[in-house]
C-alpha positions in Angstrom: -66.6 98.8 -178.3 -65.4 95.8 -176.3 -62.7 97.8 -174.7 -64.8 101.0 -174.3 -68.4 100.2 -174.3 -69.3 103.4 -172.8 -67.4 105.3 -175.4 -65.7 107.4 -173.0 -62.4 107.8 -174.8 -62.0 110.0 -178.0 -59.8 108.0 -180.4 -60.2 110.3 -183.6 -56.7 111.3 -183.5 -55.6 107.9 -183.6 -57.7 107.1 -186.6 -57.8 109.9 -189.0 -58.4 107.8 -192.0 -61.4 106.4 -190.5 -62.6 109.9 -189.5 -62.1 111.1 -193.2 -64.1 108.0 -194.6 -67.1 108.5 -192.2 -67.1 112.2 -193.0 -67.2 111.5 -196.7 -70.0 109.0 -196.4 -72.0 111.6 -194.2 -71.6 114.4 -196.7 -72.8 111.8 -199.6 -75.8 111.1 -197.4 -76.6 114.9 -196.8 -76.1 115.5 -200.5 -78.6 112.7 -201.3 -81.0 113.0 -198.5 -80.6 116.6 -197.0 -79.9 117.7 -193.7 -82.0 119.8 -191.4 -79.1 120.8 -189.1 -77.0 122.5 -192.1 -80.2 123.4 -194.0 -78.9 121.4 -197.0 -81.7 120.2 -199.3 -81.2 116.7 -200.7 -81.0 116.2 -204.3 -83.3 113.1 -204.3 -85.8 114.5 -201.8 -89.2 114.5 -203.0 -92.5 116.3 -201.9 -94.5 114.8 -199.2 -97.2 112.5 -200.5 -95.7 112.2 -204.0 -95.8 109.0 -205.6 -93.9 108.1 -208.7 
């Protein structure tokens, strides 16, 4: 961020391992919470107003 505060340069090809890690974390979050963009329903989603 110090060298590119405006995030103008795409560095994903320089750091493929970081890209894979971030994609893995995002997929875990989608499975857990769901994702409106992909239509995925999260495994730990609960109905609105539901209290355990």
